[in-house]
KEKE-3310 file (N, C-alpha, C; in steps of 0.2 Angstrom, whole numbers, plus 5000, padded with zeros to 4 digits):
npx = (5391:5380:5381:5375:5370:5377:5384:5394:5404:5410:5419:5413:5421:5427:5443:5450:5456:5449:5436:5439:5443:5431:5422:5428:5428:5414:5411:5419:5412:5399:5403:5405:5392:5386:5376:5376:5370:5362:5357:5361:5364:5378:5394:5407:5420:5429:5444:5456:5461:5459:5450:5439:5430:5426:5437:5446:5442:5440:5452:5464:5478:5481:5484:5496:5514:5518:5514:5521:5525:5512:5507:5494:5477:5467:5453:5441:5427:5414:5402:5406:5419:5434:5444:5458:5470:5485:5488:5483:5487:5490:5476:5472:5482:5477:5464:5469:5475:5463:5456:5464:5463:5450:5440:5427:5411:5412:5425:5425:5422:5434:5445:5461:5473:5487:5498:5514:5524:5540:5549:5550:5549:5544:5549:5546:5554:5554:5545:5530:5517:5502:5490:5481:5480:5491:5500:5493:5493:5505:5510:5516:5522:5530:5534:5547:5553:5564:5579:5584)
npy = (5614:5601:5585:5573:5568:5565:5569:5562:5570:5568:5572:5573:5564:5554:5548:5531:5531:5541:5536:5525:5531:5538:5527:5520:5532:5532:5521:5522:5533:5527:5518:5527:5529:5538:5544:5542:5550:5555:5568:5575:5588:5591:5590:5579:5583:5576:5573:5578:5593:5591:5580:5585:5599:5607:5607:5616:5628:5625:5621:5628:5627:5615:5616:5620:5619:5618:5608:5597:5580:5570:5577:5583:5590:5591:5597:5605:5614:5627:5619:5606:5595:5594:5584:5583:5583:5586:5575:5558:5548:5555:5558:5546:5546:5556:5551:5540:5548:5555:5543:5541:5552:5556:5551:5552:5560:5573:5577:5579:5592:5599:5598:5601:5599:5600:5591:5588:5577:5572:5566:5564:5551:5536:5521:5504:5490:5475:5459:5459:5468:5461:5468:5484:5491:5489:5498:5510:5512:5514:5524:5523:5526:5520:5505:5493:5479:5465:5463:5451)
npz = (5527:5524:5527:5522:5509:5494:5478:5465:5453:5437:5423:5405:5396:5406:5413:5414:5427:5434:5434:5443:5454:5457:5460:5471:5480:5482:5487:5500:5505:5507:5516:5527:5531:5523:5509:5491:5477:5462:5462:5472:5485:5489:5482:5475:5465:5453:5444:5430:5422:5409:5408:5416:5414:5425:5435:5431:5436:5449:5455:5450:5450:5446:5432:5431:5432:5445:5453:5450:5443:5445:5456:5467:5472:5485:5491:5502:5496:5494:5491:5492:5489:5480:5470:5463:5449:5438:5431:5427:5435:5446:5450:5456:5467:5474:5478:5485:5496:5500:5506:5517:5525:5527:5538:5545:5543:5546:5542:5529:5527:5530:5522:5515:5506:5497:5487:5482:5474:5481:5472:5454:5448:5455:5458:5456:5456:5454:5454:5444:5452:5459:5459:5454:5467:5474:5468:5469:5483:5487:5479:5467:5451:5441:5434:5433:5426:5428:5417:5415)
capx = (5389:5377:5386:5371:5370:5383:5385:5401:5404:5415:5419:5409:5425:5431:5448:5449:5457:5443:5430:5441:5442:5424:5420:5431:5425:5407:5411:5420:5406:5394:5405:5404:5385:5383:5372:5378:5365:5364:5355:5363:5367:5385:5397:5414:5422:5435:5447:5461:5458:5458:5444:5434:5431:5425:5443:5450:5440:5440:5459:5468:5485:5482:5485:5503:5519:5519:5513:5525:5522:5506:5504:5486:5474:5461:5451:5434:5425:5408:5398:5408:5425:5437:5449:5461:5478:5486:5489:5478:5489:5488:5470:5473:5485:5472:5459:5473:5475:5456:5454:5468:5461:5443:5438:5421:5408:5415:5432:5424:5421:5440:5450:5465:5479:5490:5504:5519:5529:5547:5552:5545:5547:5544:5549:5545:5558:5553:5540:5524:5512:5495:5484:5483:5479:5498:5504:5491:5494:5512:5510:5521:5520:5533:5536:5551:5554:5571:5581:5587)
capy = (5609:5595:5579:5567:5567:5567:5567:5562:5573:5567:5575:5569:5558:5552:5542:5525:5533:5545:5531:5521:5536:5539:5520:5520:5537:5531:5515:5525:5537:5523:5515:5531:5530:5544:5542:5545:5549:5559:5575:5577:5595:5591:5587:5579:5584:5572:5573:5582:5599:5588:5576:5587:5606:5610:5607:5623:5633:5623:5619:5630:5625:5608:5617:5623:5615:5618:5602:5592:5575:5567:5581:5583:5595:5588:5602:5607:5620:5629:5615:5600:5593:5594:5579:5585:5583:5587:5568:5553:5544:5560:5558:5540:5548:5560:5546:5538:5553:5555:5537:5541:5558:5556:5545:5553:5565:5579:5578:5582:5600:5602:5596:5607:5596:5600:5587:5588:5572:5574:5564:5563:5544:5532:5516:5498:5486:5468:5456:5463:5468:5457:5473:5491:5494:5490:5504:5516:5513:5516:5530:5520:5528:5517:5498:5490:5471:5463:5461:5445)
capz = (5522:5527:5524:5522:5503:5490:5471:5462:5447:5432:5416:5400:5395:5412:5412:5418:5434:5437:5436:5448:5460:5459:5463:5477:5485:5483:5493:5506:5508:5509:5524:5533:5532:5518:5503:5485:5473:5457:5463:5480:5485:5490:5476:5474:5459:5452:5438:5428:5418:5403:5409:5419:5415:5432:5438:5429:5440:5457:5456:5444:5450:5442:5425:5431:5433:5452:5457:5447:5441:5450:5462:5467:5476:5489:5496:5503:5494:5496:5490:5492:5488:5474:5470:5455:5448:5431:5428:5429:5441:5452:5453:5461:5473:5477:5481:5491:5502:5503:5510:5523:5529:5528:5543:5547:5538:5548:5539:5522:5527:5532:5518:5512:5505:5490:5487:5476:5476:5481:5466:5448:5447:5461:5454:5459:5452:5456:5450:5443:5457:5456:5457:5455:5474:5477:5466:5472:5490:5488:5474:5462:5445:5436:5436:5429:5426:5427:5411:5415)
cpx = (5385:5380:5381:5371:5375:5382:5392:5400:5411:5414:5415:5413:5430:5437:5446:5451:5452:5437:5432:5440:5435:5421:5422:5429:5418:5406:5413:5416:5401:5396:5406:5397:5382:5380:5375:5373:5366:5362:5356:5365:5375:5388:5404:5416:5429:5438:5453:5457:5456:5451:5438:5434:5430:5432:5447:5449:5441:5447:5464:5475:5486:5484:5492:5508:5521:5518:5517:5522:5518:5505:5497:5484:5467:5459:5444:5433:5417:5403:5400:5416:5428:5443:5452:5468:5478:5487:5484:5480:5489:5481:5469:5477:5481:5467:5463:5473:5467:5454:5458:5466:5454:5440:5431:5418:5411:5421:5431:5424:5429:5446:5454:5472:5481:5497:5508:5524:5536:5552:5547:5543:5548:5543:5548:5548:5558:5548:5534:5519:5506:5490:5486:5483:5486:5502:5501:5493:5501:5514:5516:5518:5524:5535:5541:5552:5561:5573:5584:5582)
cpy = (5603:5589:5573:5565:5570:5565:5567:5565:5572:5571:5570:5564:5558:5547:5537:5527:5537:5541:5527:5525:5536:5533:5520:5526:5535:5526:5517:5529:5532:5520:5520:5532:5536:5541:5545:5544:5555:5566:5577:5585:5596:5587:5585:5578:5580:5572:5577:5588:5597:5584:5579:5595:5610:5611:5613:5628:5632:5622:5621:5628:5618:5610:5620:5617:5614:5612:5596:5586:5572:5571:5582:5588:5591:5593:5602:5613:5620:5623:5607:5599:5593:5589:5580:5584:5585:5580:5563:5549:5548:5560:5551:5542:5552:5556:5542:5542:5554:5549:5537:5546:5558:5549:5547:5559:5572:5582:5580:5590:5604:5600:5601:5603:5597:5597:5588:5583:5575:5571:5562:5556:5541:5525:5509:5493:5479:5464:5460:5463:5464:5462:5480:5494:5494:5495:5510:5517:5515:5522:5529:5522:5524:5509:5495:5482:5470:5462:5455:5440)
cpz = (5526:5523:5523:5514:5498:5483:5469:5454:5443:5426:5411:5397:5401:5410:5416:5426:5437:5438:5442:5454:5462:5462:5470:5482:5486:5488:5500:5509:5511:5516:5529:5534:5528:5512:5497:5480:5468:5457:5469:5479:5486:5484:5477:5467:5458:5445:5436:5424:5411:5403:5412:5419:5421:5436:5437:5434:5448:5459:5451:5444:5447:5435:5425:5433:5440:5456:5455:5445:5446:5456:5462:5472:5479:5493:5497:5500:5495:5496:5489:5493:5481:5475:5463:5455:5440:5427:5430:5434:5447:5455:5458:5467:5477:5481:5487:5497:5505:5508:5517:5527:5531:5533:5546:5543:5539:5544:5532:5522:5529:5528:5515:5511:5498:5491:5481:5478:5477:5475:5460:5447:5453:5459:5458:5455:5455:5452:5450:5450:5454:5456:5457:5462:5476:5474:5469:5479:5491:5483:5469:5455:5439:5438:5431:5431:5425:5420:5410:5414)
residu = (UNK:UNK:UNK:UNK:UNK:UNK:UNK:UNK:UNK:UNK:UNK:UNK:UNK:UNK:UNK:UNK:UNK:UNK:UNK:UNK:UNK:UNK:UNK:UNK:UNK:UNK:UNK:UNK:UNK:UNK:UNK:UNK:UNK:UNK:UNK:UNK:UNK:UNK:UNK:UNK:UNK:UNK:UNK:UNK:UNK:UNK:UNK:UNK:UNK:UNK:UNK:UNK:UNK:UNK:UNK:UNK:UNK:UNK:UNK:UNK:UNK:UNK:UNK:UNK:UNK:UNK:UNK:UNK:UNK:UNK:UNK:UNK:UNK:UNK:UNK:UNK:UNK:UNK:UNK:UNK:UNK:UNK:UNK:UNK:UNK:UNK:UNK:UNK:UNK:UNK:UNK:UNK:UNK:UNK:UNK:UNK:UNK:UNK:UNK:UNK:UNK:UNK:UNK:UNK:UNK:UNK:UNK:UNK:UNK:UNK:UNK:UNK:UNK:UNK:UNK:UNK:UNK:UNK:UNK:UNK:UNK:UNK:UNK:UNK:UNK:UNK:UNK:UNK:UNK:UNK:UNK:UNK:UNK:UNK:UNK:UNK:UNK:UNK:UNK:UNK:UNK:UNK:UNK:UNK:UNK:UNK:UNK:UNK)
# end
């Protein structure tokens, strides 16, 4: 796979998480010196089976309970990469893994990550974080505030 030009494919009704992951993937690829354009031969398919029909074929395990809550698939396929989960927060966890493991264009051809969190709920119980990045970086999917 030539790693020069990429397109990001979202479904017709992408979730907020899908759009956020796409924005961040685009910025990450640009930082690696790659080009993101609409008609590129290589593609990164992002979403859930509900938000992007391509996910059902490229990552069928996202339609099963095997990944647990917020588990994800991040893998290289013939013409690109699939970044998928059964949940919207799982898509953001897949983005987080993408940014950690893709450090050069060559890494895009060797992705094979399937993640199932050890715990369904990963809670942050303190003052509310200032931004989404805090939660995404720590893969926290529940925030509780003190009842006092």
